[in-house]
Wavefront OBJ file of the C-alpha trace (Angstrom):
o trace
v 144.273 132.155 79.521
v 143.652 135.897 79.566
v 140.493 137.750 79.038
v 142.228 141.241 79.443
v 145.344 143.020 79.361
v 147.327 143.378 82.452
v 149.031 145.739 83.798
v 153.115 146.337 84.074
v 155.112 146.000 87.273
v 155.689 149.372 88.585
v 159.242 150.572 90.426
v 160.376 153.656 92.841
v 163.442 154.765 94.201
v 164.280 157.435 96.788
v 167.691 159.258 97.793
v 167.574 161.594 101.277
v 170.967 162.804 102.310
v 170.154 162.074 105.758
v 168.695 159.258 107.345
v 164.662 158.899 107.060
v 161.717 156.800 107.210
v 162.564 156.365 103.324
v 161.169 152.817 104.008
v 157.494 154.716 104.978
v 157.812 156.946 102.110
v 158.616 154.170 99.565
v 155.433 152.347 100.889
v 152.893 155.524 100.257
v 154.241 155.659 97.094
v 154.054 151.778 96.082
v 150.343 152.512 96.711
v 150.162 155.223 93.852
v 151.687 152.707 92.082
v 149.163 149.647 92.652
v 147.468 149.885 89.840
v 150.722 148.681 87.616
v 150.877 145.179 89.911
v 148.460 143.306 92.127
v 150.117 140.098 92.645
v 153.393 141.070 94.901
v 155.073 144.019 96.316
v 158.363 144.897 98.305
v 160.773 147.464 99.658
v 164.468 147.595 100.417
v 166.209 150.007 102.355
v 170.009 151.100 102.793
v 171.494 152.158 105.560
v 175.949 152.440 105.605
v 175.770 149.871 102.964
v 173.728 147.207 105.098
v 170.430 146.692 103.092
v 167.150 145.348 104.865
v 164.249 144.515 102.932
v 160.889 142.898 102.850
v 158.257 141.460 100.431
v 155.694 139.424 99.884
v 152.729 138.118 97.720
v 149.171 140.505 97.900
v 148.449 144.211 97.644
v 150.405 147.086 99.390
v 148.331 147.455 102.136
v 148.073 143.675 103.248
v 151.999 142.959 102.780
v 152.853 145.797 104.736
v 152.111 146.954 108.566
v 153.075 148.891 111.318
v 155.784 146.265 112.500
v 157.612 145.192 109.194
v 157.643 149.113 108.407
v 159.370 149.732 111.416
v 161.465 146.999 111.420
v 163.229 148.393 107.966
v 164.407 151.261 110.026
v 165.909 154.622 109.401
v 167.840 154.867 106.306
v 168.699 157.468 103.262
v 167.865 155.312 100.295
v 165.021 152.967 99.132
v 163.871 150.818 96.573
v 160.010 149.775 96.138
v 158.650 147.237 93.703
v 154.442 145.965 92.547
v 154.546 143.304 90.556
v 152.373 141.530 87.915
v 154.385 138.445 86.215
v 154.516 138.767 82.560
v 157.544 136.014 82.929
v 158.797 134.312 85.743
v 156.121 132.090 87.981
v 154.048 134.276 90.660
v 156.011 133.409 93.684
v 157.951 134.343 96.561
v 161.304 133.889 95.104
v 160.475 136.269 92.109
v 159.194 139.031 94.394
v 160.912 142.171 94.121
v 163.254 143.717 94.807
v 165.750 141.936 94.664
v 168.878 141.665 96.644
v 172.547 140.335 95.709
v 175.435 140.085 97.718
v 178.568 139.793 95.860
v 182.758 140.486 97.288
v 182.499 144.226 96.019
v 179.133 145.326 97.897
v 175.622 144.507 98.106
v 173.175 145.309 95.309
v 169.307 146.233 95.135
v 167.312 146.076 92.236
v 163.953 146.648 90.905
v 162.808 146.149 87.240
v 159.889 146.903 85.310
v 159.896 145.578 81.833
v 160.773 141.935 79.578
v 163.868 140.691 78.795
v 164.239 139.611 74.549
v 167.476 137.625 74.798
v 167.132 136.525 78.543
v 167.543 132.719 77.171
v 170.922 133.813 75.965
v 172.320 135.412 78.735
v 171.445 131.836 81.012
v 172.788 130.358 78.124
v 175.967 132.273 78.424
v 175.892 131.874 82.668
v 175.534 128.081 82.153
v 178.441 127.711 79.895
v 180.991 129.926 82.001
v 179.868 127.237 84.890
v 177.834 130.152 86.864
v 176.290 127.693 89.961
v 172.881 129.824 89.852
v 170.257 129.163 87.942
v 168.045 132.871 86.892
v 164.167 132.054 86.624
v 163.000 136.156 85.940
v 164.213 138.562 83.519
v 165.215 140.507 86.807
v 168.007 137.783 87.787
v 169.039 137.693 84.693
v 170.267 141.618 84.590
v 171.062 141.533 88.424
v 173.400 138.445 87.979
v 174.462 140.385 84.479
v 175.235 143.780 86.861
v 177.314 141.706 89.461
v 179.574 139.663 86.833
v 180.542 143.155 85.211
v 180.901 144.642 88.339
v 183.750 142.456 89.334
v 185.393 143.346 85.920
v 185.108 147.245 86.188
v 186.053 149.903 88.912
v 182.490 151.445 89.356
v 178.632 150.089 89.449
v 177.785 152.421 86.776
v 180.736 151.327 84.405
v 179.228 147.633 85.021
v 175.674 148.835 84.864
v 176.983 150.509 81.180
v 178.455 147.237 80.148
v 175.468 145.443 81.441
v 173.503 147.500 79.058
v 175.312 146.589 75.984
v 174.538 143.085 76.651
v 170.881 142.989 77.857
v 168.178 143.330 75.097
v 164.624 144.317 75.678
v 162.986 146.815 77.649
v 163.932 147.596 80.860
v 163.302 150.557 83.686
v 165.519 150.136 86.597
v 166.621 151.339 89.940
v 169.986 149.878 91.300
v 170.444 150.435 94.843
v 174.426 150.071 95.956
v 175.974 150.902 99.276
v 176.071 154.706 98.322
v 174.538 154.858 95.293
v 170.877 154.731 93.913
v 171.261 154.189 90.017
v 168.333 154.813 87.485
v 168.671 153.400 84.062
v 166.340 152.740 80.822
v 166.333 150.928 77.900
v 167.737 152.263 74.600
v 164.166 152.286 73.231
v 162.826 153.473 76.748
v 159.911 151.118 76.286
v 158.601 151.526 80.083
v 158.680 154.700 81.824
v 160.666 156.656 84.193
v 160.472 159.613 85.806
v 162.944 162.204 88.140
v 161.874 163.660 90.878
v 162.788 165.958 93.602
v 161.279 165.642 97.713
v 160.843 168.434 99.873
v 163.998 167.974 101.688
v 166.403 168.285 98.571
v 166.239 164.272 98.133
v 165.292 162.744 94.472
v 162.841 160.248 93.069
v 162.833 157.893 90.567
v 159.414 156.427 89.676
v 157.688 154.759 86.729
v 154.906 157.533 86.783
v 154.589 160.534 88.111
v 151.526 160.342 90.209
v 153.991 158.346 92.414
v 155.899 161.236 92.892
v 152.663 163.691 93.472
v 151.272 161.032 96.249
v 154.216 161.989 98.425
v 154.351 165.450 98.072
v 157.167 165.468 95.413
v 158.595 167.803 92.438
v 158.627 166.038 88.966
v 161.941 166.981 86.993
v 161.708 165.104 83.911
v 161.852 161.730 82.080
v 164.797 159.837 82.414
v 165.746 159.098 78.911
v 166.170 155.969 76.784
v 169.673 154.636 77.381
v 170.470 156.844 80.144
v 172.254 155.884 83.268
v 171.523 157.879 86.141
v 173.150 157.734 89.111
v 172.114 159.956 92.281
v 174.491 159.853 95.585
v 175.841 162.604 98.093
v 177.909 164.320 95.527
v 174.597 165.296 93.586
v 173.440 163.529 89.992
v 175.245 162.317 87.594
v 173.656 161.241 84.057
v 175.375 159.391 80.822
v 173.370 158.451 78.022
v 174.290 155.802 75.743
v 174.554 155.912 71.893
v 172.519 154.533 68.918
v 168.923 155.391 71.474
v 165.585 154.828 69.731
v 162.441 156.447 71.365
v 159.671 153.714 71.104
v 157.181 153.990 74.033
v 154.848 151.859 74.615
v 151.867 153.303 73.254
v 149.887 151.211 75.501
v 151.041 153.318 78.386
v 148.554 155.457 77.341
v 145.788 153.877 76.391
v 145.618 151.703 79.334
v 148.691 151.262 81.749
v 149.137 154.402 83.243
v 147.014 156.287 85.921
v 144.780 159.213 84.062
v 146.524 161.812 86.938
v 150.063 160.868 85.415
v 152.240 162.682 83.165
v 154.253 160.660 81.066
v 156.457 162.056 78.125
v 155.382 165.576 78.354
v 151.444 164.421 77.641
v 148.545 164.050 80.422
v 147.710 160.764 79.853
v 144.091 161.592 80.685
v 144.016 164.017 77.862
v 145.633 161.289 75.571
v 142.431 159.197 76.551
v 140.077 161.950 75.739
v 141.944 162.929 72.807
v 141.497 158.712 71.772
v 138.046 158.988 72.346
v 137.929 162.219 70.242
v 139.721 160.534 67.352
v 137.591 157.346 67.476
v 134.441 159.626 67.475
v 135.736 161.412 63.660
v 137.181 157.981 62.282
v 133.895 155.893 63.132
v 130.370 157.908 63.969
v 127.310 155.919 64.508
v 123.767 157.405 65.536
v 123.061 156.726 68.867
v 121.318 157.880 71.833
v 124.011 157.777 74.800
v 127.540 157.125 74.999
v 128.884 155.120 78.236
v 132.510 154.118 79.004
v 133.527 150.532 80.609
v 134.999 151.777 84.112
v 137.324 152.320 84.926
v 139.909 152.442 81.458
v 137.105 153.142 79.155
v 135.696 156.275 80.773
v 137.682 159.066 79.502
v 137.574 157.797 76.033
v 134.035 157.878 76.328
v 133.780 161.729 77.522
v 135.998 162.362 74.703
v 133.805 160.524 72.049
v 130.858 162.052 73.800
v 132.351 165.463 73.477
v 132.959 165.098 69.797
v 130.171 163.297 68.775
v 127.608 166.002 70.875
v 126.001 162.518 72.253
v 125.380 162.429 75.637
v 127.424 160.776 77.950
v 126.107 158.853 80.988
v 126.961 156.612 83.741
v 126.268 152.951 82.717
v 128.155 150.826 84.940
v 128.483 150.622 88.905
v 131.523 149.070 89.478
v 132.366 146.660 92.377
v 135.777 147.713 93.961
v 136.009 145.186 96.428
v 136.480 142.284 93.620
v 140.440 142.068 93.097
v 142.377 139.364 90.900
v 141.878 136.805 93.362
v 138.407 136.658 93.262
v 137.006 132.710 93.599
v 135.056 131.535 91.117
v 134.720 127.042 91.883
v 131.982 126.679 89.137
v 131.351 127.244 85.451
v 128.149 128.820 86.442
v 129.548 131.022 89.246
v 132.541 132.442 86.576
v 129.654 133.184 84.112
v 128.597 135.277 86.328
v 132.193 137.273 87.343
v 131.471 140.225 84.823
v 127.859 140.841 86.821
v 129.317 140.740 89.998
v 132.079 143.246 89.292
v 129.827 145.438 87.340
v 125.848 145.778 87.272
v 124.475 147.852 84.771
v 122.401 151.298 85.586
v 119.359 150.433 83.730
v 117.490 153.866 84.123
v 120.842 154.910 81.683
v 120.527 152.548 78.876
v 116.692 151.253 78.904
v 115.236 151.726 75.093
v 118.447 153.383 73.928
v 121.078 152.733 71.375
v 124.430 152.783 73.192
v 127.846 153.594 72.053
v 130.078 151.426 74.726
v 133.781 152.682 74.659
v 136.296 149.907 76.056
v 140.274 150.096 76.052
v 140.608 146.691 74.265
v 139.306 143.628 73.143
v 141.523 140.746 73.996
v 139.472 137.094 73.547
v 136.312 138.752 73.483
v 134.531 136.818 76.538
v 134.495 140.260 78.608
v 132.697 142.114 75.981
v 130.769 139.897 74.731
v 129.304 139.657 78.400
v 129.195 142.934 78.843
v 127.513 143.245 75.635
v 124.837 140.823 77.044
v 124.367 142.663 80.180
v 123.444 145.977 78.327
v 121.138 144.294 75.838
v 119.250 142.226 79.402
v 118.811 145.618 80.678
v 116.918 147.021 77.894
v 119.627 148.434 75.441
v 118.139 148.356 72.151
v 121.608 148.306 70.683
v 125.033 148.637 70.912
v 128.002 149.609 69.269
v 131.292 148.795 70.683
v 134.008 151.330 70.158
v 137.494 150.091 71.210
v 140.269 153.093 72.019
v 143.001 151.457 70.705
v 143.905 149.458 67.507
v 143.043 145.558 67.163
v 145.098 143.422 69.170
v 146.590 140.954 66.399
v 150.776 140.430 67.468
v 152.450 139.775 70.779
v 154.065 141.804 72.702
v 157.769 140.745 73.858
v 158.432 144.112 75.977
v 156.479 143.783 79.347
v 152.862 143.195 78.555
v 151.191 139.713 78.641
v 150.041 139.343 75.098
v 151.986 135.939 74.055
v 150.085 134.198 71.961
v 148.552 135.135 68.526
v 146.316 132.243 69.037
v 144.574 133.572 71.918
v 143.575 137.269 70.286
v 140.251 137.425 68.706
v 141.201 140.005 66.280
v 143.535 136.636 64.591
v 140.487 134.337 64.874
v 138.408 136.103 62.679
v 138.531 137.803 59.175
v 136.337 140.916 59.543
v 134.990 143.290 62.122
v 132.320 142.464 61.077
v 132.830 139.035 62.061
v 134.200 139.940 65.980
v 130.844 142.134 65.989
v 128.756 138.948 65.362
v 130.501 136.835 67.680
v 130.570 139.252 70.965
v 126.838 140.349 70.084
v 127.692 143.886 69.109
v 125.370 145.975 66.501
v 128.591 147.276 65.102
v 132.467 147.653 66.213
v 135.021 149.724 65.438
v 138.699 150.378 66.291
v 140.998 153.165 66.751
v 143.187 153.632 64.080
v 147.110 152.772 64.337
v 147.814 156.174 62.761
v 145.005 157.829 65.538
v 147.119 156.342 68.069
v 150.164 157.495 67.527
v 148.226 161.198 67.925
v 146.746 160.853 71.063
v 149.532 162.193 73.194
v 150.060 165.556 71.516
v 153.013 166.748 73.764
v 155.060 163.967 73.929
v 158.509 163.968 72.184
v 158.348 160.380 71.823
v 157.942 157.487 69.036
v 155.454 154.807 70.164
v 156.128 150.934 69.895
v 152.936 149.713 68.336
v 154.491 145.847 67.474
v 150.902 144.258 69.390
v 148.688 146.262 66.420
v 151.272 146.202 63.610
v 153.773 143.571 64.100
v 156.469 145.965 63.437
v 159.192 146.135 66.397
v 161.587 148.439 67.022
v 164.354 146.180 67.692
v 164.426 142.673 66.163
v 163.294 139.781 68.213
v 164.856 136.196 68.705
v 163.193 133.676 67.318
v 163.067 131.818 70.844
v 161.881 134.758 72.713
v 157.996 132.994 72.925
v 157.460 132.642 76.597
v 156.172 129.478 76.745
v 158.576 127.628 74.657
v 161.302 130.162 76.689
v 160.453 128.990 80.260
v 160.000 125.286 79.296
v 163.633 125.538 77.731
v 164.743 126.833 80.997
v 162.798 124.820 83.247
v 164.411 121.744 82.002
l 1 2 3 4 5 6 7 8 9 10 11 12 13 14 15 16 17 18 19 20 21 22 23 24 25 26 27 28 29 30 31 32 33 34 35 36 37 38 39 40 41 42 43 44 45 46 47 48 49 50 51 52 53 54 55 56 57 58 59 60 61 62 63 64 65 66 67 68 69 70 71 72 73 74 75 76 77 78 79 80 81 82 83 84 85 86 87 88 89 90 91 92 93 94 95 96 97 98 99 100 101 102 103 104 105 106 107 108 109 110 111 112 113 114 115 116 117 118 119 120 121 122 123 124 125 126 127 128 129 130 131 132 133 134 135 136 137 138 139 140 141 142 143 144 145 146 147 148 149 150 151 152 153 154 155 156 157 158 159 160 161 162 163 164 165 166 167 168 169 170 171 172 173 174 175 176 177 178 179 180 181 182 183 184 185 186 187 188 189 190 191 192 193 194 195 196 197 198 199 200 201 202 203 204 205 206 207 208 209 210 211 212 213 214 215 216 217 218 219 220 221 222 223 224 225 226 227 228 229 230 231 232 233 234 235 236 237 238 239 240 241 242 243 244 245 246 247 248 249 250 251 252 253 254 255 256 257 258 259 260 261 262 263 264 265 266 267 268 269 270 271 272 273 274 275 276 277 278 279 280 281 282 283 284 285 286 287 288 289 290 291 292 293 294 295 296 297 298 299 300 301 302 303 304 305 306 307 308 309 310 311 312 313 314 315 316 317 318 319 320 321 322 323 324 325 326 327 328 329 330 331 332 333 334 335 336 337 338 339 340 341 342 343 344 345 346 347 348 349 350 351 352 353 354 355 356 357 358 359 360 361 362 363 364 365 366 367 368 369 370 371 372 373 374 375 376 377 378 379 380 381 382 383 384 385 386 387 388 389 390 391 392 393 394 395 396 397 398 399 400 401 402 403 404 405 406 407 408 409 410 411 412 413 414 415 416 417 418 419 420 421 422 423 424 425 426 427 428 429 430 431 432 433 434 435 436 437 438 439 440 441 442 443 444 445 446 447 448 449 450 451 452 453 454 455 456 457 458 459 460 461 462 463 464 465 466 467 468 469 470 471 472 473
């Protein structure tokens, strides 16, 4: 069960022309991508064809020590990963980077996304007599690349062949003995950015904030369907045919860090725009606008600017409680929201409050937050959501896997939902409005979790629960 949308994974890769402390640089970059995954992390470096790696469960700062980074040693290439599991269990075996050794060399791989035909791939390997059994999409991709590499003259050709076989969302970075290769699915569901280091090397990252964090320079987005090879010979690019750009719209609404630039658009500005559009679509008389930290704040400022209703800081967020926060009893579980968020009573007392949040999933958290505000003297609470209502599963890396868990599917009207969660009124951003929040983006968006219309065909056996049950049997 889930109460809120969880982040994606984050990937990073670096290629330098000389051996240096690329592991240390990757460690710093992973800090900048920590918001995309807090369950596990890892780094692999390549030194003259020898791949060394270190990974573990937990946050970047907890997993890596000076000693573990020192043991990685100097090299000219590295890849790194932070993970939130949407498929595959959260255990040591599924932590990335995944390192595979085969007769034509070594391969390390990091992946962000979700395959929609993993079941078919695993059945194919089983029928072909494979002795391994994949337990994650990353293994599916890696094993397919290795299988294709045995039949192709280069790693690039193997990846190209693999990309014609795998379906769904994948922004990947692969590391072979001499090359760093970034490749992105034909829809470009998940972001992937190319940058340059101060010393003339190259960087690939899920978000531009990771490139900024190591004092690199952003060059451009890696394109949907692109295979980008970085070696000592420079950069080589190939773009597959039949691309259909469909970036996940929730990257701008929630996933990405506000200081990132994706597809030419500022994430911060997109969230301001979401609030402005929401104010135009769903105005209400009130005394103050507040946002749920941290993801609702930019949209709240945008709503305030457009509506001319003052913006106020309504909550203090406890930044020292992570996902591992223990709630042993039901009474303590009910206190979780209050421990994570405390209301600034002076901001909301005796006022009609417009509360801005990025989404409602099950409604449990929204109900607790609204109750907190009213318990602290708010006369009215009008909830405004800076995304459309979640009504359908996501098959491309977000953990919205079942319509039965979505509050928007349980009730027939917005008014019913508002009553259930205790809001005086409720309104969502329209789907049309969501498509206009990233003003400079040249990319179309995937809005399947809102509209039920997906840019690719979804196999009937892609349901994650049924899928994992089949694989485990």
